[in-house]
C-alpha positions in Angstrom: 141.7 8.9 87.3 145.0 10.4 88.5 144.2 13.7 86.7 140.8 13.9 88.5 142.5 13.3 91.9 145.1 16.0 91.2 142.3 18.4 90.1 140.4 17.5 93.3 143.4 18.2 95.5 144.1 21.5 93.7 140.5 22.6 94.2 140.6 21.6 97.8 143.8 23.6 98.3 142.2 26.5 96.5 139.2 26.3 98.7 141.3 26.3 101.9 143.2 29.4 100.6 140.0 31.2 99.9 138.6 30.3 103.3 141.6 31.6 105.1 141.8 34.8 103.0 138.4 35.9 104.1 138.9 35.4 107.8 139.6 38.6 109.7 143.1 39.4 110.9 143.7 38.9 114.6 142.6 42.0 116.6 145.3 43.9 118.4 144.8 44.9 122.1 146.1 48.4 122.9 145.3 51.3 125.1 147.1 54.7 125.0 147.4 56.8 128.2 148.8 60.4 128.3 150.0 61.8 131.6 150.8 65.5 131.2 151.8 68.1 133.7 149.7 71.2 133.5 151.6 74.3 134.7 148.4 76.3 134.7 146.6 73.9 137.1 149.8 72.5 138.8 148.3 69.0 138.2 148.8 65.9 136.2 146.1 65.6 133.6 145.5 62.0 132.4 143.6 60.7 129.4 143.3 57.0 128.7 142.0 55.8 125.3 140.6 52.2 125.4 138.6 50.3 122.8 134.9 50.4 123.8 134.2 46.7 123.0 137.3 45.6 125.1 136.2 47.7 128.1 132.6 46.4 127.7 134.0 42.8 127.8 136.1 43.3 130.9 133.3 45.0 132.8 131.1 42.1 132.1 133.8 39.5 132.9 135.0 41.2 136.1 131.8 42.7 137.5 129.0 40.9 135.7 127.5 44.1 134.3 126.4 44.6 130.7 127.5 48.2 130.4 126.6 48.5 126.6 128.9 51.5 126.3 128.2 54.1 123.6 124.7 52.8 123.0 121.2 54.0 123.8 121.0 51.2 126.3 124.2 52.2 128.3 123.9 51.1 131.9 123.3 53.9 134.4 126.1 52.4 136.6 128.7 52.2 133.7 130.7 55.2 134.9 130.9 53.9 138.4 132.2 50.5 137.2 134.7 52.1 134.8 136.0 54.2 137.7 136.2 51.1 139.9 138.0 49.2 137.3 140.5 52.0 136.6 141.3 52.4 140.3 142.0 48.6 140.4 144.2 48.6 137.3 145.8 52.1 137.0 148.0 53.8 139.6 150.4 56.7 139.8 153.3 56.9 142.3 155.1 60.2 143.2 158.4 59.6 144.9 157.5 56.0 145.4 154.1 56.6 147.0 150.7 55.8 145.4 148.7 59.0 145.1 144.9 59.2 144.6 143.5 60.8 141.4 140.1 62.0 140.5 138.1 60.3 137.8 136.5 63.2 135.8 134.4 61.2 133.4 134.5 59.8 129.8 133.5 60.5 126.3 133.4 58.5 123.1 135.4 58.9 119.9 134.4 56.4 117.2 135.3 53.0 118.7 137.3 54.3 121.6 136.3 55.5 125.1 138.4 58.3 126.4 138.6 58.4 130.2 139.7 61.6 132.0 141.5 61.7 135.3 143.4 64.3 137.2 146.0 64.3 139.9 145.6 67.6 141.8 147.5 69.4 144.6 150.8 67.9 143.9 153.9 69.2 145.7 156.1 69.6 142.7 159.0 71.2 144.6 160.1 67.9 146.1 159.1 65.7 143.1 161.9 63.3 142.2 160.1 60.5 140.4 156.8 59.7 138.7 155.9 56.2 137.9 152.8 54.8 136.2 151.4 51.3 136.7 148.9 50.3 134.0 147.3 46.9 134.0 144.2 47.9 132.0 142.7 44.9 130.2 145.7 42.6 130.9 143.5 40.5 133.1 141.3 39.7 130.0 143.8 39.8 127.1 147.2 38.2 127.2 148.3 40.3 124.2 147.3 43.6 125.8 149.8 46.4 125.5 149.3 49.7 127.3 151.3 52.6 125.9 151.9 55.4 128.4 153.3 58.8 127.4 154.5 60.8 130.4 155.4 64.5 130.1 156.6 66.8 132.9 158.4 70.2 132.5 160.1 69.4 129.2 160.9 65.8 130.1 159.1 63.1 128.1 159.2 59.3 128.4 157.1 56.7 126.7 156.5 53.1 127.9 154.9 50.0 126.4 153.6 48.1 129.4 152.4 44.5 129.3 151.1 42.0 131.9 154.6 40.9 132.9 156.1 44.5 132.9 153.3 46.8 134.0 155.2 49.8 135.4 157.2 52.7 134.0 159.1 55.4 135.7 160.4 58.9 134.9 163.2 60.2 137.2 163.3 64.0 137.4 
């Protein structure tokens, strides 16, 4: 009787181990944004890479739209809502002042949406500091990390921004 109980416990433990071994690992929440100075255009060119399913989720949660990004059923207003969301969650400051950027569009690369933005007509002669505030997806995912790479005339700085620390600066 005791042997059967031990065998039952062992089988139960084995069953639990098997159950947990087939569960998926916790998903990571990450975006990567590059802000690069273009001497040719005298502008900052910005690309932001965001997981498609996460952006879909935040657009539905925040605005109530089912964007269905990267599908045949993609909403006709998806780009407008992506731009609206980016403007609410992503900002660039030059010398301490927020400056407007142009949303150029997006494209898909596997499971990532790449958003293109540009900051034009910048007076680089008086530029002393560039800071980037990135709160993309932090309103939906507590674990969200937003990596920002900032490059300007040979100077480079990278930041890992989170909900509690959402701004990075490069002094020139």
